[in-house]
C-alpha positions in Angstrom: -17.4 -25.9 22.3 -21.0 -25.0 21.4 -22.4 -26.2 18.0 -24.2 -23.4 16.0 -25.9 -23.8 12.7 -26.8 -21.2 10.1 -30.1 -20.6 8.3 -29.3 -23.3 5.7 -28.6 -25.8 8.5 -24.9 -25.8 7.9 -22.6 -26.1 10.8 -20.6 -22.9 11.6 -16.9 -23.1 12.4 -16.6 -21.4 15.9 -13.0 -20.2 16.2 -13.5 -18.9 19.9 -15.2 -16.2 21.9 -14.7 -12.4 22.4 -16.2 -10.0 24.9 -17.4 -6.6 23.5 -19.1 -3.6 25.0 -22.6 -3.1 23.4 -24.6 0.0 23.7 -28.3 0.0 22.7 -30.1 3.2 23.6 -28.9 4.3 27.0 -27.9 1.0 28.1 -24.4 -0.5 27.8 -23.5 -4.0 28.7 -20.5 -6.4 28.2 -21.6 -9.2 25.8 -19.9 -12.4 24.9 -19.8 -13.2 21.2 -18.9 -16.4 19.4 -16.4 -15.8 16.5 -17.4 -17.6 13.3 -16.5 -17.4 9.6 -18.5 -16.3 6.7 -21.4 -14.5 8.5 -23.5 -12.3 6.3 -23.3 -9.5 9.0 -20.7 -8.1 11.4 -22.4 -9.6 14.5 -25.7 -11.0 15.6 -27.4 -10.4 19.0 -29.1 -13.6 20.0 -32.4 -14.3 21.6 -31.1 -14.3 25.1 -29.9 -10.7 24.7 -33.3 -9.7 23.0 -35.4 -11.4 25.8 -33.5 -9.5 28.4 -33.6 -6.0 26.8 -36.1 -5.8 23.9 -39.9 -5.4 24.4 -40.9 -5.2 20.8 -39.5 -4.6 17.2 -41.6 -2.2 15.0 -40.6 -2.8 11.4 -43.0 -0.3 9.9 -42.1 2.4 12.4 -38.4 1.4 12.0 -38.2 1.4 15.9 -36.9 -0.9 18.6 -38.7 -0.8 21.9 -36.7 -1.5 25.0 -37.9 -2.9 28.3 -37.1 0.4 30.0 -39.6 2.3 27.8 -37.0 4.0 25.5 -37.0 3.5 21.7 -34.0 3.1 19.4 -34.4 3.8 15.6 -33.6 0.9 13.2 -31.2 2.1 10.6 -30.8 0.0 7.4 -27.3 -0.1 5.9 -27.4 2.0 2.7 -26.4 0.1 -0.3 -26.0 2.9 -2.7 -26.1 2.2 -6.5 -26.0 5.7 -7.8 -24.1 6.7 -11.0 -21.8 9.0 -8.9 -19.3 6.9 -6.9 -19.9 7.3 -3.0 -17.0 7.9 -0.7 -15.5 4.7 0.7 -16.6 5.3 4.3 -20.1 5.3 5.4 -19.4 8.6 7.4 -18.6 10.2 3.9 -15.5 11.8 5.4 -12.0 10.7 5.7 -10.3 11.1 9.1 -8.1 14.1 9.4 -4.4 13.7 9.3 -2.9 12.9 12.7 0.4 12.3 14.0 0.1 8.6 13.0 -0.5 9.7 9.3 2.3 10.3 6.9 2.3 13.1 4.2 1.7 11.6 0.7 1.6 13.9 -2.5 1.5 13.6 -6.3 5.0 13.1 -7.7 4.3 14.8 -11.0 1.7 17.0 -12.7 -1.5 15.2 -13.8 -4.1 16.0 -16.4 -7.3 14.2 -16.1 -9.8 14.2 -19.1 -13.4 14.3 -18.2 -15.1 11.0 -17.0 -11.8 9.1 -17.0 -9.2 7.6 -14.6 -5.4 7.4 -14.8 -2.6 5.6 -13.0 -0.7 8.3 -11.2 2.6 8.4 -9.4 2.8 9.3 -5.6 5.7 9.9 -3.2 5.9 9.7 0.5 8.5 9.5 3.3 6.9 6.5 4.9 8.1 3.0 4.6 6.3 -0.4 4.7 2.5 -1.4 4.3 0.1 1.4 4.6 -3.6 2.1 4.1 -4.2 4.7 1.5 -7.4 6.8 1.8 -8.8 9.5 -0.3 -9.3 13.1 0.8 -12.8 14.3 0.9 -11.9 17.9 -0.2 -10.7 16.9 -3.7 -13.9 15.2 -4.4 -16.2 18.0 -3.2 -14.2 20.6 -5.0 -13.2 19.0 -8.3 -15.2 15.6 -8.3 -11.8 13.8 -8.4 -11.3 10.7 -6.2 -8.2 8.5 -5.6 -8.0 4.8 -4.9 -8.6 3.5 -1.5 -6.7 0.4 -0.6 -3.4 -1.1 0.7 -0.1 -0.2 -0.8 3.7 -1.4 -0.1 5.8 1.8 -0.2 9.5 2.6 0.2 10.9 5.9 1.4 12.1 8.0 -1.5 10.5 5.8 -4.2 7.4 6.5 -6.2 4.3 4.1 -6.1 1.2 4.2 -8.3 -2.6 4.6 -7.4 -5.8 5.2 -9.5 -7.1 8.8 -9.7 -10.5 9.2 -11.3 -12.2 12.4 -12.6 -16.1 12.0 -12.4 -16.7 15.5 -13.6 -17.7 17.0 -16.9 -14.5 19.2 -17.2 -10.9 18.1 -17.5 -8.7 18.7 -14.3 -5.1 19.6 -14.0 -3.6 18.7 -10.6 -0.1 20.1 -9.8 2.7 18.0 -8.4 2.9 18.2 -4.6 -0.9 18.2 -4.2 -2.1 16.1 -1.3 -4.9 13.9 -2.7 -4.8 11.0 -0.1 -3.7 10.3 3.4 -1.6 7.2 4.4 -2.6 5.4 7.6 -0.5 2.5 9.1 -1.7 -0.8 7.8 -4.8 -1.9 9.7 -5.0 -5.3 11.5 -8.3 -6.0 9.9 -10.0 -4.9 6.7 -13.8 -4.4 6.4 -15.5 -6.3 3.6 -16.5 -3.8 0.8 -20.2 -3.2 0.2 -19.6 -2.9 -3.6 -20.9 -5.8 -5.6 -19.0 -7.5 -8.4 -21.1 -5.6 -10.9 -19.8 -2.3 -9.4 -16.2 -3.4 -9.8 -16.9 -4.3 -13.5 -18.6 -0.9 -14.0 -22.2 -1.9 -14.5 -24.6 1.0 -13.5 -28.3 0.5 -13.0 -30.2 3.2 -14.9 -34.0 3.7 -15.5 -37.2 2.1 -14.2 -37.0 -0.7 -16.9 -33.7 -2.0 -15.4 -31.8 -1.0 -18.6 -28.1 -0.8 -18.0 -24.8 0.5 -19.5 -21.2 0.0 -18.7 -19.0 2.7 -17.1 -15.8 3.1 -18.8 -13.0 1.5 -16.7 -9.3 0.8 -17.3 -8.7 -2.7 -15.8 -5.1 -3.4 -16.8 -3.8 -2.6 -13.4 -6.5 -4.2 -11.2 -3.9 -6.3 -9.4 -6.0 -6.9 -6.4 -8.9 -8.4 -8.5 -6.4 -10.7 -10.2 -4.8 -11.9 -6.9 -8.3 -12.6 -5.5 -9.3 -14.6 -8.6 -6.0 -16.5 -8.5 -6.9 -17.5 -4.9 -10.4 -18.5 -5.9 -9.0 -20.7 -8.8 -6.6 -22.4 -6.4 -9.3 -23.3 -3.9 -11.5 -24.7 -6.8 -8.6 -26.9 -7.9 -8.0 -28.2 -4.4 -11.7 -28.9 -3.8 -11.7 -31.0 -7.0 -8.6 -32.9 -6.0 -9.8 -33.6 -2.5 -13.3 -35.0 -3.0 -14.7 -36.4 0.2 -14.8 -40.1 0.8 -17.4 -42.1 2.7 -14.9 -42.8 5.5 -14.2 -38.9 5.9 -17.9 -37.9 6.5 -18.4 -36.5 9.9 -21.2 -38.4 11.8 -20.4 -37.1 15.3 -24.0 -35.7 15.8 -25.6 -39.2 15.0 -25.6 -42.0 17.5 -22.7 -44.4 17.0 -25.0 -47.5 16.5 -26.2 -46.0 13.2 -22.8 -45.1 11.8 -22.2 -48.4 10.0 -25.6 -48.5 8.5 -25.3 -44.9 7.1 -21.8 -45.4 5.7 -22.9 -48.7 4.0 -26.0 -46.9 2.5 -23.7 -44.0 1.3 -21.3 -46.4 -0.3 -24.0 -48.3 -2.1 -25.3 -45.0 -3.7 -21.9 -43.4 -4.1 -22.4 -42.7 -7.8 -25.2 -40.2 -6.9 -23.0 -37.9 -5.0 -19.6 -38.0 -6.7 -20.2 -34.8 -8.7 -21.8 -36.2 -11.8 -24.7 -34.6 -13.7 -28.0 -36.3 -13.9 -31.0 -35.7 -16.0 -34.7 -35.1 -15.0 -36.7 -35.8 -18.2 -40.3 -35.3 -17.0 -40.7 -32.0 -18.8 -38.5 -29.4 -20.8 -37.9 -25.7 -19.9 -39.7 -23.4 -22.4 -39.2 -19.6 -23.1 -42.4 -17.9 -24.4 -42.0 -14.2 -25.4 -44.5 -11.2 -25.3 -45.5 -10.0 -28.7 -43.3 -7.0 -28.7 -40.1 -9.0 -28.0 -37.1 -8.3 -30.2 -33.7 -10.0 -30.4 -30.9 -8.1 -28.6 -27.1 -8.7 -28.3 -24.4 -7.1 -26.0 -20.7 -7.0 -26.0 -18.9 -8.9 -23.2 -18.1 -6.9 -20.0 -14.4 -5.8 -19.7 -12.4 -8.4 -17.6 -8.8 -8.8 -16.5 -6.7 -11.4 -18.1 -7.0 -13.6 -15.0 -10.8 -13.3 -15.1 -10.8 -14.3 -18.8 -8.7 -17.4 -18.0 -11.2 -18.5 -15.3 -14.1 -17.8 -17.6 -12.5 -20.1 -20.2 -12.2 -22.9 -17.6 -15.7 -22.5 -16.6 -16.8 -22.7 -20.3 -14.7 -25.9 -20.7 -16.3 -27.4 -17.6 -19.9 -26.7 -18.9 -19.0 -27.9 -22.4 -17.6 -31.3 -20.9 -20.9 -31.7 -18.8 -22.9 -31.1 -21.9 -24.6 -28.0 -20.5 -23.7 -25.6 -23.3 -23.0 -25.7 -27.0 -21.6 -23.2 -29.5 -24.2 -20.9 -31.0 -24.8 -18.5 -34.0 -27.9 -17.0 -32.4 -29.2 -13.5 -33.0 -29.6 -13.2 -29.1 -26.5 -12.4 -26.9 -26.4 -11.7 -23.1 -23.2 -10.7 -21.4 -21.6 -12.7 -18.5 -19.6 -12.0 -15.4 -17.9 -14.1 -12.7 -19.4 -13.5 -9.2 -17.4 -14.6 -6.1 -19.5 -16.5 -3.6 -19.0 -16.5 0.1 -17.6 -20.0 0.2 -14.6 -18.7 -2.0 -15.8 -20.3 -5.3 -17.0 -18.5 -8.5 -20.5 -18.3 -9.8 -20.7 -17.9 -13.6 -23.5 -15.5 -14.1 -25.3 -14.7 -17.4 -27.1 -11.2 -17.3 -30.5 -12.3 -18.5 -32.3 -9.2 -17.1 -33.4 -8.0 -20.7 -34.4 -11.4 -21.8 -36.6 -11.8 -18.6 -38.4 -8.5 -19.2 -39.7 -10.1 -22.6 -40.5 -13.5 -21.1 -44.1 -14.5 -20.2 -44.0 -15.3 -16.5 -44.9 -18.8 -15.1 -47.4 -18.6 -12.3 -46.6 -22.1 -10.7 -46.1 -21.4 -7.1 -43.0 -22.4 -5.1 -43.7 -24.6 -2.0 -44.4 -22.9 1.2 -41.8 -23.4 3.9 -44.4 -23.9 6.8 -46.3 -26.4 4.6 -43.0 -28.4 4.2 -42.3 -28.2 7.9 -45.8 -29.4 8.8 -45.5 -32.5 6.5 -42.8 -33.8 8.7 -45.5 -34.8 11.3 -44.2 -36.7 14.2 -40.9 -37.7 12.6 -37.8 -37.3 14.8 -35.0 -38.3 12.3 -34.6 -36.2 9.1 -32.3 -36.4 6.1 -31.8 -34.1 3.2 -30.8 -34.5 -0.5 -29.6 -31.7 -2.6 -29.5 -32.2 -6.5 -26.1 -31.5 -7.9 -26.6 -28.3 -10.1 -30.4 -29.1 -10.1 -31.2 -26.6 -12.9 -28.5 -28.3 -15.3 -30.3 -31.6 -14.8 -33.4 -30.1 -16.9 -33.2 -29.8 -20.8 -34.4 -26.7 -22.6 -36.8 -27.2 -25.4 -34.7 -27.3 -28.6 -36.4 -24.4 -30.4 -35.9 -22.2 -27.4 -32.1 -22.8 -26.9 -31.0 -20.0 -29.2 -32.8 -17.5 -26.9 -30.3 -18.3 -24.1 -27.2 -17.3 -26.2 -24.5 -15.6 -24.2 -21.4 -13.7 -25.3 -18.0 -14.3 -23.8 -14.3 -13.5 -24.6 -14.2 -17.0 -26.0 -17.1 -16.9 -28.3 -20.9 -17.3 -28.3 -22.6 -20.2 -26.6 -26.1 -21.3 -25.8 -27.5 -23.5 -23.1 -28.7 -27.1 -23.8 -29.7 -27.4 -20.0 -31.6 -24.8 -18.0 -29.2 -22.0 -16.8 -29.4 -20.0 -13.7 -30.9 -16.5 -13.9 -34.0 -17.2 -16.2 -37.1 -15.7 -14.6 -39.1 -19.0 -14.9 -36.5 -21.3 -13.8 -37.4 -21.7 -10.2 -41.1 -22.3 -11.2 -40.0 -24.9 -13.8 -37.8 -26.8 -11.4 -40.7 -26.8 -8.7 -43.1 -28.1 -11.4 -40.8 -30.9 -12.3 -40.1 -32.0 -8.8 -43.7 -31.9 -8.0 -44.5 -34.3 -10.9 
């Protein structure tokens, strides 16, 4: 099987191949694709395909010029962050009911206050796992939108979904009204384009990156709870199954070097067992503009499961000496953001703090200069600092500025956190010294 690496030089797990029909312009061709996990896009057309069919890519004109003289427009996927919720499909319409669809209606009268959402009861004659999709007409006529997702239904029994009213007037919807269509459960589900902040109800508003939280009832977000449970399990398993020297895959290195490499790794094993070191050359400082004033924000709403995982992350950071309790007048909110690898990233929303911070102009290293510095070398190795930001201390008089608010109290950072505007420049400065 072919070996493919991603942009971070990590090896992709190739599960097999699939042959698909690809049409570009007026040309259609059968193309063989390798199937891999955790790609940032649905598929990638490689250099061989582009060399065969593409004459030039014109980013400014947003055009693709083909070898036969025709052009194809380049359409960027729209990542909408409007205050008004877009319809779930990019086509903005829901497929019309067909023979494969089953009628699904409201089981009882519903009154929706303005700018609110309720858990409503539905009924259908269908049985089994179905894909529930909202109807476009209800949104265009009343600014009401039902949930889009997977539901387990039984014939003759009611089941619940969310129904939201985005309008400025209360809406009364009678029993028997058709607000969704039910499709058979799909064989695959497309990854949502909504970010975690969309789920939590954060809405961008204004040129100054100010923000506010949309009211959202999270008590029945079972899907989010199940996903967070899965992430928690994967984190616990990765902690229990730390890689040993003997388990490291050296297949791509000549066999005569294996023993030397394993002996070297064993000798320095303490450096890569997950401990947190300390870089003490400089300390991170936070200098403010003259108009800066303290601010504080309540924590974002979160499900019980999210709060549980938030507490575990706080305990982990306290055990590592990264944070400490705080009584600061500053306070930024936090959220848990799922990474592609299945783990959680604990994020502090430092956007308001960053707008008041005097920016550091120290440049980041140029990638082409780094590559040129390799010279005639033919063997390379890389070292990645374990949580590199956390290995740098924050100046004592600036620690209260990093305070953040959680459902478990207020804390501040002793080590440099992720999200500060000058953090990359500070780390680059320290590594250069």
